[in-house]
FIZASE-699539 format. One record per residue (C-alpha): residue number from 0; x, y, z; chain. Coordinates in nm, 4 decimals. Example, Ala and Ser with C-alpha at 12.3 -4.5 7.8 and 13.67 -1.06 7.14 Angstrom:
<pt num="0" X="1.2300" Y="-0.4500" Z="0.7800" chaine="A"/>
<pt num="1" X="1.3670" Y="-0.1060" Z="0.7140" chaine="A"/>
! end
This chain:
<pt num="0" X="0.0000" Y="0.0000" Z="0.0000" chaine="A"/>
<pt num="1" X="0.2800" Y="0.2431" Z="0.0882" chaine="A"/>
<pt num="2" X="0.4476" Y="0.1735" Z="-0.2470" chaine="A"/>
<pt num="3" X="0.1229" Y="0.2107" Z="-0.4443" chaine="A"/>
<pt num="4" X="0.0017" Y="0.5199" Z="-0.2584" chaine="A"/>
<pt num="5" X="0.3120" Y="0.6993" Z="-0.1206" chaine="A"/>
<pt num="6" X="0.1188" Y="1.0179" Z="-0.0419" chaine="A"/>
<pt num="7" X="-0.1654" Y="0.8421" Z="0.1397" chaine="A"/>
<pt num="8" X="-0.2236" Y="0.8412" Z="0.5132" chaine="A"/>
<pt num="9" X="-0.2616" Y="0.4822" Z="0.6275" chaine="A"/>
<pt num="10" X="-0.4727" Y="0.3961" Z="0.9302" chaine="A"/>
<pt num="11" X="-0.5151" Y="0.0486" Z="1.0782" chaine="A"/>
<pt num="12" X="-0.8517" Y="-0.0065" Z="1.2447" chaine="A"/>
<pt num="13" X="-0.8878" Y="-0.3120" Z="1.4665" chaine="A"/>
<pt num="14" X="-1.2609" Y="-0.2713" Z="1.5354" chaine="A"/>
<pt num="15" X="-1.4615" Y="-0.5961" Z="1.5219" chaine="A"/>
<pt num="16" X="-1.1744" Y="-0.8306" Z="1.4442" chaine="A"/>
<pt num="17" X="-1.1116" Y="-1.1638" Z="1.6120" chaine="A"/>
<pt num="18" X="-0.8781" Y="-1.1484" Z="1.9112" chaine="A"/>
<pt num="19" X="-0.5878" Y="-1.2999" Z="1.7175" chaine="A"/>
<pt num="20" X="-0.6392" Y="-1.0717" Z="1.4199" chaine="A"/>
<pt num="21" X="-0.6692" Y="-0.7626" Z="1.6377" chaine="A"/>
<pt num="22" X="-0.3557" Y="-0.8543" Z="1.8363" chaine="A"/>
<pt num="23" X="-0.1591" Y="-0.9188" Z="1.5167" chaine="A"/>
<pt num="24" X="-0.2689" Y="-0.5905" Z="1.3620" chaine="A"/>
<pt num="25" X="-0.1767" Y="-0.3899" Z="1.6726" chaine="A"/>
<pt num="26" X="0.1648" Y="-0.5567" Z="1.6992" chaine="A"/>
<pt num="27" X="0.2361" Y="-0.4844" Z="1.3322" chaine="A"/>
<pt num="28" X="0.1365" Y="-0.1191" Z="1.3602" chaine="A"/>
<pt num="29" X="0.3453" Y="-0.0672" Z="1.6756" chaine="A"/>
<pt num="30" X="0.6504" Y="-0.1410" Z="1.4598" chaine="A"/>
<pt num="31" X="0.5567" Y="0.1308" Z="1.2089" chaine="A"/>
<pt num="32" X="0.5749" Y="0.4977" Z="1.2998" chaine="A"/>
<pt num="33" X="0.4075" Y="0.5991" Z="0.9714" chaine="A"/>
<pt num="34" X="0.0798" Y="0.4125" Z="1.0370" chaine="A"/>
<pt num="35" X="-0.1855" Y="0.5296" Z="1.2827" chaine="A"/>
<pt num="36" X="-0.3900" Y="0.2904" Z="1.4901" chaine="A"/>
<pt num="37" X="-0.7608" Y="0.3445" Z="1.5574" chaine="A"/>
<pt num="38" X="-1.0812" Y="0.1741" Z="1.6600" chaine="A"/>
<pt num="39" X="-1.4519" Y="0.2532" Z="1.6364" chaine="A"/>
<pt num="40" X="-1.6057" Y="0.3086" Z="1.9776" chaine="A"/>
<pt num="41" X="-1.9146" Y="0.4684" Z="2.1326" chaine="A"/>
<pt num="42" X="-2.1490" Y="0.4630" Z="2.4291" chaine="A"/>
<pt num="43" X="-2.2163" Y="0.1263" Z="2.5923" chaine="A"/>
<pt num="44" X="-2.4921" Y="-0.0078" Z="2.8147" chaine="A"/>
<pt num="45" X="-2.3549" Y="-0.3639" Z="2.8089" chaine="A"/>
<pt num="46" X="-2.0506" Y="-0.5664" Z="2.6967" chaine="A"/>
<pt num="47" X="-2.2113" Y="-0.6761" Z="2.3710" chaine="A"/>
<pt num="48" X="-2.1991" Y="-0.3692" Z="2.1482" chaine="A"/>
<pt num="49" X="-2.2019" Y="0.0097" Z="2.1492" chaine="A"/>
<pt num="50" X="-2.5319" Y="0.1932" Z="2.1174" chaine="A"/>
<pt num="51" X="-2.6396" Y="0.2571" Z="1.7604" chaine="A"/>
<pt num="52" X="-2.5769" Y="0.6128" Z="1.6494" chaine="A"/>
<pt num="53" X="-2.3050" Y="0.6761" Z="1.9094" chaine="A"/>
<pt num="54" X="-2.0210" Y="0.5227" Z="1.7075" chaine="A"/>
<pt num="55" X="-1.7138" Y="0.7267" Z="1.6193" chaine="A"/>
<pt num="56" X="-1.3552" Y="0.6524" Z="1.5158" chaine="A"/>
<pt num="57" X="-1.0958" Y="0.7266" Z="1.7816" chaine="A"/>
<pt num="58" X="-0.7208" Y="0.7109" Z="1.7515" chaine="A"/>
<pt num="59" X="-0.5616" Y="0.4522" Z="1.9811" chaine="A"/>
<pt num="60" X="-0.2654" Y="0.5876" Z="2.1764" chaine="A"/>
<pt num="61" X="0.0188" Y="0.3403" Z="2.1330" chaine="A"/>
<pt num="62" X="0.2998" Y="0.5942" Z="2.1158" chaine="A"/>
<pt num="63" X="0.4475" Y="0.5021" Z="2.4546" chaine="A"/>
<pt num="64" X="0.4413" Y="0.1311" Z="2.3733" chaine="A"/>
<pt num="65" X="0.5918" Y="0.1997" Z="2.0319" chaine="A"/>
<pt num="66" X="0.8610" Y="0.4210" Z="2.1845" chaine="A"/>
<pt num="67" X="0.9498" Y="0.1600" Z="2.4470" chaine="A"/>
<pt num="68" X="0.9832" Y="-0.1149" Z="2.1863" chaine="A"/>
<pt num="69" X="1.1933" Y="0.0962" Z="1.9523" chaine="A"/>
<pt num="70" X="1.4278" Y="0.2161" Z="2.2272" chaine="A"/>
<pt num="71" X="1.4701" Y="-0.1208" Z="2.4003" chaine="A"/>
<pt num="72" X="1.7960" Y="-0.2062" Z="2.2129" chaine="A"/>
<pt num="73" X="1.9506" Y="0.1169" Z="2.3372" chaine="A"/>
<pt num="74" X="1.8410" Y="0.0490" Z="2.6953" chaine="A"/>
<pt num="75" X="2.0118" Y="-0.2883" Z="2.6627" chaine="A"/>
<pt num="76" X="2.3257" Y="-0.1084" Z="2.5420" chaine="A"/>
<pt num="77" X="2.3400" Y="0.0771" Z="2.8747" chaine="A"/>
<pt num="78" X="2.3443" Y="-0.2583" Z="3.0555" chaine="A"/>
<pt num="79" X="2.6794" Y="-0.3214" Z="2.8832" chaine="A"/>
<pt num="80" X="2.8020" Y="0.0346" Z="2.9450" chaine="A"/>
<pt num="81" X="2.7849" Y="0.0762" Z="2.5666" chaine="A"/>
<pt num="82" X="2.6725" Y="0.4376" Z="2.5845" chaine="A"/>
<pt num="83" X="2.8211" Y="0.5248" Z="2.2461" chaine="A"/>
<pt num="84" X="2.6183" Y="0.2456" Z="2.0857" chaine="A"/>
<pt num="85" X="2.3023" Y="0.3868" Z="2.2416" chaine="A"/>
<pt num="86" X="2.3896" Y="0.7388" Z="2.1322" chaine="A"/>
<pt num="87" X="2.4562" Y="0.6315" Z="1.7729" chaine="A"/>
<pt num="88" X="2.1320" Y="0.4356" Z="1.7531" chaine="A"/>
<pt num="89" X="1.9212" Y="0.7096" Z="1.9039" chaine="A"/>
<pt num="90" X="2.0760" Y="0.9757" Z="1.6811" chaine="A"/>
<pt num="91" X="1.9491" Y="0.7844" Z="1.3759" chaine="A"/>
<pt num="92" X="1.6070" Y="0.7368" Z="1.5322" chaine="A"/>
<pt num="93" X="1.2941" Y="0.9442" Z="1.4707" chaine="A"/>
<pt num="94" X="1.0909" Y="0.9634" Z="1.7930" chaine="A"/>
<pt num="95" X="0.7145" Y="0.9031" Z="1.7857" chaine="A"/>
<pt num="96" X="0.4922" Y="1.2064" Z="1.8227" chaine="A"/>
<pt num="97" X="0.4518" Y="1.3164" Z="2.1794" chaine="A"/>
<pt num="98" X="0.7720" Y="1.1423" Z="2.2967" chaine="A"/>
<pt num="99" X="1.0268" Y="1.3985" Z="2.1824" chaine="A"/>
<pt num="100" X="1.1174" Y="1.5234" Z="2.5316" chaine="A"/>
<pt num="101" X="1.1756" Y="1.1750" Z="2.6679" chaine="A"/>
<pt num="102" X="1.3683" Y="1.0807" Z="2.3542" chaine="A"/>
<pt num="103" X="1.5887" Y="1.3893" Z="2.3704" chaine="A"/>
<pt num="104" X="1.6777" Y="1.3273" Z="2.7341" chaine="A"/>
<pt num="105" X="1.7646" Y="0.9621" Z="2.6650" chaine="A"/>
<pt num="106" X="1.9809" Y="1.0596" Z="2.3676" chaine="A"/>
<pt num="107" X="2.1595" Y="1.3405" Z="2.5534" chaine="A"/>
<pt num="108" X="2.2250" Y="1.1343" Z="2.8658" chaine="A"/>
<pt num="109" X="2.3680" Y="0.8623" Z="2.6410" chaine="A"/>
<pt num="110" X="2.5912" Y="1.1281" Z="2.4867" chaine="A"/>
<pt num="111" X="2.6952" Y="1.2564" Z="2.8301" chaine="A"/>
<pt num="112" X="2.8057" Y="0.9119" Z="2.9496" chaine="A"/>
<pt num="113" X="2.9751" Y="0.8460" Z="2.6156" chaine="A"/>
<pt num="114" X="3.1894" Y="1.1538" Z="2.6768" chaine="A"/>
<pt num="115" X="3.2454" Y="1.0485" Z="3.0384" chaine="A"/>
<pt num="116" X="3.3526" Y="0.6993" Z="2.9273" chaine="A"/>
<pt num="117" X="3.5992" Y="0.8663" Z="2.6898" chaine="A"/>
<pt num="118" X="3.7448" Y="1.0735" Z="2.9787" chaine="A"/>
<pt num="119" X="3.5974" Y="1.3966" Z="2.8405" chaine="A"/>
<pt num="120" X="3.4749" Y="1.5071" Z="3.1826" chaine="A"/>
<pt num="121" X="3.4269" Y="1.8729" Z="3.0901" chaine="A"/>
<pt num="122" X="3.1897" Y="1.7904" Z="2.8053" chaine="A"/>
<pt num="123" X="3.0071" Y="1.5292" Z="3.0128" chaine="A"/>
<pt num="124" X="2.9336" Y="1.7848" Z="3.2845" chaine="A"/>
<pt num="125" X="2.8117" Y="2.0453" Z="3.0360" chaine="A"/>
<pt num="126" X="2.5610" Y="1.7951" Z="2.8900" chaine="A"/>
<pt num="127" X="2.4407" Y="1.6664" Z="3.2277" chaine="A"/>
<pt num="128" X="2.3882" Y="1.9958" Z="3.4093" chaine="A"/>
<pt num="129" X="2.0802" Y="2.1197" Z="3.2134" chaine="A"/>
<pt num="130" X="1.9020" Y="1.7946" Z="3.3011" chaine="A"/>
<pt num="131" X="1.9817" Y="1.8091" Z="3.6732" chaine="A"/>
<pt num="132" X="1.6310" Y="1.9225" Z="3.7884" chaine="A"/>
<pt num="133" X="1.4529" Y="1.6411" Z="3.6033" chaine="A"/>
<pt num="134" X="1.6889" Y="1.3557" Z="3.6875" chaine="A"/>
<pt num="135" X="1.5911" Y="1.0786" Z="3.9313" chaine="A"/>
<pt num="136" X="1.7716" Y="1.0993" Z="4.2659" chaine="A"/>
<pt num="137" X="1.9998" Y="0.8077" Z="4.1824" chaine="A"/>
<pt num="138" X="2.1079" Y="0.9820" Z="3.8615" chaine="A"/>
<pt num="139" X="2.1669" Y="1.3172" Z="4.0308" chaine="A"/>
<pt num="140" X="2.4627" Y="1.1580" Z="4.2085" chaine="A"/>
<pt num="141" X="2.6548" Y="1.1768" Z="3.8822" chaine="A"/>
<pt num="142" X="2.6228" Y="1.5537" Z="3.8673" chaine="A"/>
<pt num="143" X="2.8207" Y="1.5778" Z="4.1914" chaine="A"/>
<pt num="144" X="3.0791" Y="1.3292" Z="4.0646" chaine="A"/>
<pt num="145" X="3.1172" Y="1.5195" Z="3.7381" chaine="A"/>
<pt num="146" X="3.1698" Y="1.8414" Z="3.9319" chaine="A"/>
<pt num="147" X="3.4424" Y="1.6743" Z="4.1367" chaine="A"/>
<pt num="148" X="3.6127" Y="1.5498" Z="3.8187" chaine="A"/>
<pt num="149" X="3.6282" Y="1.9136" Z="3.7064" chaine="A"/>
<pt num="150" X="3.7301" Y="2.0585" Z="4.0444" chaine="A"/>
<pt num="151" X="3.9456" Y="2.3708" Z="4.0310" chaine="A"/>
<pt num="152" X="4.1870" Y="2.2218" Z="4.2863" chaine="A"/>
<pt num="153" X="4.4275" Y="1.9965" Z="4.0932" chaine="A"/>
<pt num="154" X="4.5009" Y="1.7633" Z="4.3863" chaine="A"/>
<pt num="155" X="4.1337" Y="1.6819" Z="4.4431" chaine="A"/>
<pt num="156" X="4.0465" Y="1.6745" Z="4.0723" chaine="A"/>
<pt num="157" X="4.3274" Y="1.4310" Z="3.9901" chaine="A"/>
<pt num="158" X="4.2420" Y="1.2079" Z="4.2849" chaine="A"/>
<pt num="159" X="3.8827" Y="1.1912" Z="4.1581" chaine="A"/>
<pt num="160" X="4.0084" Y="1.1031" Z="3.8124" chaine="A"/>
<pt num="161" X="4.2173" Y="0.8188" Z="3.9533" chaine="A"/>
<pt num="162" X="3.9040" Y="0.6592" Z="4.0949" chaine="A"/>
<pt num="163" X="3.7227" Y="0.7305" Z="3.7691" chaine="A"/>
<pt num="164" X="3.9975" Y="0.5496" Z="3.5779" chaine="A"/>
<pt num="165" X="3.9517" Y="0.2490" Z="3.8068" chaine="A"/>
<pt num="166" X="3.5775" Y="0.2390" Z="3.7365" chaine="A"/>
<pt num="167" X="3.6549" Y="0.2755" Z="3.3654" chaine="A"/>
<pt num="168" X="3.8804" Y="-0.0313" Z="3.3830" chaine="A"/>
<pt num="169" X="3.6003" Y="-0.2260" Z="3.5517" chaine="A"/>
<pt num="170" X="3.3639" Y="-0.1327" Z="3.2678" chaine="A"/>
<pt num="171" X="3.6081" Y="-0.2632" Z="3.0103" chaine="A"/>
<pt num="172" X="3.6362" Y="-0.5888" Z="3.2033" chaine="A"/>
<pt num="173" X="3.2553" Y="-0.6142" Z="3.2209" chaine="A"/>
<pt num="174" X="3.2603" Y="-0.6005" Z="2.8391" chaine="A"/>
<pt num="175" X="3.5169" Y="-0.8812" Z="2.8270" chaine="A"/>
<pt num="176" X="3.7949" Y="-0.6452" Z="2.7167" chaine="A"/>
<pt num="177" X="4.0536" Y="-0.7632" Z="2.9696" chaine="A"/>
<pt num="178" X="4.3601" Y="-0.6301" Z="2.7862" chaine="A"/>
<pt num="179" X="4.2026" Y="-0.2844" Z="2.7841" chaine="A"/>
<pt num="180" X="4.1092" Y="-0.3177" Z="3.1509" chaine="A"/>
<pt num="181" X="4.4597" Y="-0.4164" Z="3.2613" chaine="A"/>
<pt num="182" X="4.6186" Y="-0.1399" Z="3.0518" chaine="A"/>
<pt num="183" X="4.4016" Y="0.1107" Z="3.2380" chaine="A"/>
<pt num="184" X="4.5000" Y="-0.0463" Z="3.5700" chaine="A"/>
<pt num="185" X="4.8686" Y="-0.0097" Z="3.4831" chaine="A"/>
<pt num="186" X="4.8122" Y="0.3585" Z="3.4101" chaine="A"/>
<pt num="187" X="4.6158" Y="0.3906" Z="3.7353" chaine="A"/>
<pt num="188" X="4.9032" Y="0.2486" Z="3.9393" chaine="A"/>
<pt num="189" X="5.1613" Y="0.4663" Z="3.7630" chaine="A"/>
<pt num="190" X="4.9496" Y="0.7820" Z="3.7871" chaine="A"/>
<pt num="191" X="4.8776" Y="0.7179" Z="4.1556" chaine="A"/>
<pt num="192" X="5.2505" Y="0.7284" Z="4.2318" chaine="A"/>
<pt num="193" X="5.2871" Y="1.0448" Z="4.0234" chaine="A"/>
<pt num="194" X="4.9948" Y="1.2081" Z="4.2052" chaine="A"/>
<pt num="195" X="5.1351" Y="1.1174" Z="4.5480" chaine="A"/>
<pt num="196" X="5.4798" Y="1.2520" Z="4.4671" chaine="A"/>
<pt num="197" X="5.3486" Y="1.5741" Z="4.3179" chaine="A"/>
<pt num="198" X="5.0965" Y="1.6532" Z="4.5923" chaine="A"/>
<pt num="199" X="5.3113" Y="1.5462" Z="4.8879" chaine="A"/>
<pt num="200" X="5.6649" Y="1.6142" Z="4.7678" chaine="A"/>
<pt num="201" X="5.6278" Y="1.8673" Z="4.4827" chaine="A"/>
<pt num="202" X="5.8100" Y="1.6155" Z="4.2636" chaine="A"/>
<pt num="203" X="5.7277" Y="1.5538" Z="3.8989" chaine="A"/>
<pt num="204" X="5.8419" Y="1.2151" Z="3.7691" chaine="A"/>
<pt num="205" X="5.8851" Y="1.3685" Z="3.4221" chaine="A"/>
<pt num="206" X="6.1462" Y="1.6155" Z="3.5488" chaine="A"/>
<pt num="207" X="6.3157" Y="1.5190" Z="3.8744" chaine="A"/>
<pt num="208" X="6.5718" Y="1.7586" Z="4.0180" chaine="A"/>
<pt num="209" X="6.8992" Y="1.6091" Z="4.1448" chaine="A"/>
<pt num="210" X="6.8354" Y="1.7406" Z="4.4958" chaine="A"/>
<pt num="211" X="6.5037" Y="1.5515" Z="4.5068" chaine="A"/>
<pt num="212" X="6.6690" Y="1.2109" Z="4.4655" chaine="A"/>
<pt num="213" X="6.7053" Y="1.0147" Z="4.7930" chaine="A"/>
<pt num="214" X="7.0524" Y="0.8922" Z="4.8874" chaine="A"/>
<pt num="215" X="6.9342" Y="0.5308" Z="4.8580" chaine="A"/>
<pt num="216" X="6.8543" Y="0.5744" Z="4.4861" chaine="A"/>
<pt num="217" X="7.0641" Y="0.6385" Z="4.1797" chaine="A"/>
<pt num="218" X="6.8836" Y="0.8003" Z="3.8878" chaine="A"/>
<pt num="219" X="7.0509" Y="0.9058" Z="3.5654" chaine="A"/>
<pt num="220" X="6.9352" Y="1.1710" Z="3.3189" chaine="A"/>
<pt num="221" X="6.8237" Y="1.0726" Z="2.9727" chaine="A"/>
<pt num="222" X="6.9972" Y="1.1856" Z="2.6544" chaine="A"/>
<pt num="223" X="6.8251" Y="1.5222" Z="2.6883" chaine="A"/>
<pt num="224" X="6.9671" Y="1.5721" Z="3.0350" chaine="A"/>
<pt num="225" X="6.6299" Y="1.5239" Z="3.2100" chaine="A"/>
<pt num="226" X="6.5813" Y="1.2773" Z="3.4939" chaine="A"/>
<pt num="227" X="6.2591" Y="1.0798" Z="3.4410" chaine="A"/>
<pt num="228" X="6.1267" Y="0.7619" Z="3.6015" chaine="A"/>
<pt num="229" X="5.8662" Y="0.4995" Z="3.5238" chaine="A"/>
<pt num="230" X="5.6226" Y="0.3071" Z="3.7405" chaine="A"/>
<pt num="231" X="5.8557" Y="0.1057" Z="3.9647" chaine="A"/>
<pt num="232" X="6.1060" Y="0.3809" Z="4.0282" chaine="A"/>
<pt num="233" X="5.8190" Y="0.6192" Z="4.1012" chaine="A"/>
<pt num="234" X="5.6906" Y="0.3819" Z="4.3676" chaine="A"/>
<pt num="235" X="6.0418" Y="0.3532" Z="4.5141" chaine="A"/>
<pt num="236" X="6.0369" Y="0.7298" Z="4.5492" chaine="A"/>
<pt num="237" X="5.6984" Y="0.7053" Z="4.7216" chaine="A"/>
<pt num="238" X="5.8440" Y="0.4533" Z="4.9647" chaine="A"/>
<pt num="239" X="6.1459" Y="0.6685" Z="5.0440" chaine="A"/>
<pt num="240" X="5.9982" Y="1.0185" Z="5.0360" chaine="A"/>
<pt num="241" X="5.6463" Y="0.9828" Z="5.1830" chaine="A"/>
<pt num="242" X="5.4955" Y="0.8553" Z="5.5031" chaine="A"/>
<pt num="243" X="5.1573" Y="0.6967" Z="5.5364" chaine="A"/>
<pt num="244" X="4.9389" Y="0.4419" Z="5.3644" chaine="A"/>
<pt num="245" X="5.1154" Y="0.4532" Z="5.0266" chaine="A"/>
<pt num="246" X="5.4623" Y="0.4033" Z="5.1711" chaine="A"/>
<pt num="247" X="5.3379" Y="0.1087" Z="5.3803" chaine="A"/>
<pt num="248" X="5.1600" Y="-0.0346" Z="5.0779" chaine="A"/>
<pt num="249" X="5.4628" Y="-0.0463" Z="4.8498" chaine="A"/>
<pt num="250" X="5.6843" Y="-0.1828" Z="5.1256" chaine="A"/>
<pt num="251" X="5.4438" Y="-0.4749" Z="5.1692" chaine="A"/>
<pt num="252" X="5.3157" Y="-0.5247" Z="4.8130" chaine="A"/>
<pt num="253" X="5.6202" Y="-0.4632" Z="4.5946" chaine="A"/>
<pt num="254" X="5.6617" Y="-0.8251" Z="4.4821" chaine="A"/>
<pt num="255" X="5.2890" Y="-0.8679" Z="4.4197" chaine="A"/>
<pt num="256" X="5.2860" Y="-0.5504" Z="4.2129" chaine="A"/>
<pt num="257" X="5.5754" Y="-0.6872" Z="4.0082" chaine="A"/>
<pt num="258" X="5.3894" Y="-1.0125" Z="3.9410" chaine="A"/>
<pt num="259" X="5.0755" Y="-0.8317" Z="3.8292" chaine="A"/>
<pt num="260" X="5.2807" Y="-0.6091" Z="3.6007" chaine="A"/>
<pt num="261" X="5.4213" Y="-0.9187" Z="3.4297" chaine="A"/>
<pt num="262" X="5.0654" Y="-1.0087" Z="3.3252" chaine="A"/>
<pt num="263" X="5.0253" Y="-0.6646" Z="3.1717" chaine="A"/>
<pt num="264" X="5.3625" Y="-0.6863" Z="2.9956" chaine="A"/>
<pt num="265" X="5.2523" Y="-1.0029" Z="2.8167" chaine="A"/>
<pt num="266" X="4.9523" Y="-0.8256" Z="2.6632" chaine="A"/>
<pt num="267" X="4.9538" Y="-0.7182" Z="2.3011" chaine="A"/>
<pt num="268" X="4.8817" Y="-0.3667" Z="2.4325" chaine="A"/>
<pt num="269" X="5.2176" Y="-0.3710" Z="2.6104" chaine="A"/>
<pt num="270" X="5.5101" Y="-0.5883" Z="2.5004" chaine="A"/>
<pt num="271" X="5.3667" Y="-0.9302" Z="2.4190" chaine="A"/>
<pt num="272" X="5.1061" Y="-1.1158" Z="2.2165" chaine="A"/>
<pt num="273" X="4.9111" Y="-1.3157" Z="2.4771" chaine="A"/>
<pt num="274" X="4.5504" Y="-1.2089" Z="2.5379" chaine="A"/>
<pt num="275" X="4.4740" Y="-1.1509" Z="2.9040" chaine="A"/>
<pt num="276" X="4.2209" Y="-1.3982" Z="3.0396" chaine="A"/>
<pt num="277" X="3.9276" Y="-1.3417" Z="3.2727" chaine="A"/>
<pt num="278" X="4.1017" Y="-1.5422" Z="3.5473" chaine="A"/>
<pt num="279" X="4.4039" Y="-1.3105" Z="3.5313" chaine="A"/>
<pt num="280" X="4.1808" Y="-1.0061" Z="3.5472" chaine="A"/>
<pt num="281" X="3.9971" Y="-1.1507" Z="3.8476" chaine="A"/>
<pt num="282" X="4.3275" Y="-1.1988" Z="4.0293" chaine="A"/>
<pt num="283" X="4.4353" Y="-0.8412" Z="3.9625" chaine="A"/>
<pt num="284" X="4.0921" Y="-0.7016" Z="4.0428" chaine="A"/>
<pt num="285" X="4.0820" Y="-0.8861" Z="4.3750" chaine="A"/>
<pt num="286" X="4.4174" Y="-0.7374" Z="4.4680" chaine="A"/>
<pt num="287" X="4.3052" Y="-0.3899" Z="4.3671" chaine="A"/>
<pt num="288" X="3.9882" Y="-0.4188" Z="4.5751" chaine="A"/>
<pt num="289" X="4.1642" Y="-0.5604" Z="4.8783" chaine="A"/>
<pt num="290" X="4.4924" Y="-0.3697" Z="4.8809" chaine="A"/>
<pt num="291" X="4.5450" Y="-0.0926" Z="4.6277" chaine="A"/>
<pt num="292" X="4.2172" Y="0.0977" Z="4.6300" chaine="A"/>
<pt num="293" X="4.1835" Y="0.1080" Z="5.0131" chaine="A"/>
<pt num="294" X="4.5348" Y="0.2572" Z="5.0246" chaine="A"/>
<pt num="295" X="4.4495" Y="0.5112" Z="4.7563" chaine="A"/>
<pt num="296" X="4.1268" Y="0.6042" Z="4.9333" chaine="A"/>
<pt num="297" X="4.3165" Y="0.6640" Z="5.2583" chaine="A"/>
<pt num="298" X="4.5568" Y="0.8949" Z="5.0767" chaine="A"/>
<pt num="299" X="4.2741" Y="1.0693" Z="4.8876" chaine="A"/>
<pt num="300" X="4.0979" Y="1.1474" Z="5.2157" chaine="A"/>
<pt num="301" X="4.3717" Y="1.4062" Z="5.2710" chaine="A"/>
<pt num="302" X="4.2288" Y="1.6090" Z="4.9795" chaine="A"/>
<pt num="303" X="3.8635" Y="1.5560" Z="5.0678" chaine="A"/>
<pt num="304" X="3.7637" Y="1.2323" Z="4.8929" chaine="A"/>
<pt num="305" X="3.6480" Y="0.9886" Z="5.1592" chaine="A"/>
<pt num="306" X="3.4567" Y="0.7220" Z="4.9669" chaine="A"/>
<pt num="307" X="3.4707" Y="0.5335" Z="4.6413" chaine="A"/>
<pt num="308" X="3.2504" Y="0.6742" Z="4.3639" chaine="A"/>
<pt num="309" X="2.9764" Y="0.4472" Z="4.2281" chaine="A"/>
<pt num="310" X="3.0064" Y="0.2821" Z="3.8899" chaine="A"/>
<pt num="311" X="2.8412" Y="0.4635" Z="3.5980" chaine="A"/>
<pt num="312" X="2.4782" Y="0.3553" Z="3.5431" chaine="A"/>
<pt num="313" X="2.4067" Y="0.0232" Z="3.3747" chaine="A"/>
<pt num="314" X="2.0389" Y="0.0910" Z="3.3216" chaine="A"/>
<pt num="315" X="1.8205" Y="0.3700" Z="3.1892" chaine="A"/>
<pt num="316" X="1.4702" Y="0.4413" Z="3.3089" chaine="A"/>
<pt num="317" X="1.2750" Y="0.7328" Z="3.1720" chaine="A"/>
! end
């Protein structure tokens, strides 16, 4: 019919059909945004038929059902933290009449968490803030977290971003991307040492001054005359130049950290060709949960972060 009469308005009327026929017609129309659904109704005095002369055609409102069915794949994408997949699908989607506001919010929140997942915290905050008044209470939590990730105080902002990187690694693992997850963990561990040294010792691992080197360490400048250190040497500096949870951690966990780093080094994203397995990720994740993150949280409390942030949402309701 659409091919024969492209300019016609098509209406499906399920009045008087058998139950199976009516159900089939309604289900078919729900899949099509370009077909209206209607029935003939009127005044009733019993369950047999409407009163003669009172009949009229009335449009059946199936827009919400249609919208829910059409957006279900993108809700499922959120369950996998695949916000970019949801955003791409919704951007190519024409919302049913009367559902534009709900559609726009779903699309824009998907875009906000896509930016967040890509570490673009400034853009994520700018998208989220206009929706703050209409967000459910559970979702409003993320406004506060986004503000913290954009804090004007570098020490607090970077501490918040360390925890955000940890949650990001967990999301990659939830998607089965264990090499990606472990690569993020390696960066987390390295960056944590850099953050500790900079905030507590005013020391930058990318440009260490000779007078900042402890007597127990020997560090040589590179060919450009700059003294720089990587992950393990940075943690040795933490052990020798700081006092507190981090120094105790590296003194106790140095060998374990080395073993976990060997797993990362075998990844194709580092120096090897062996895919990281779920069992290896579980071992590293258990150690992070039990040892590394509690230490980092104790150190972050000094700049005002006293609890772990929640994971980004894995479900959309709206």
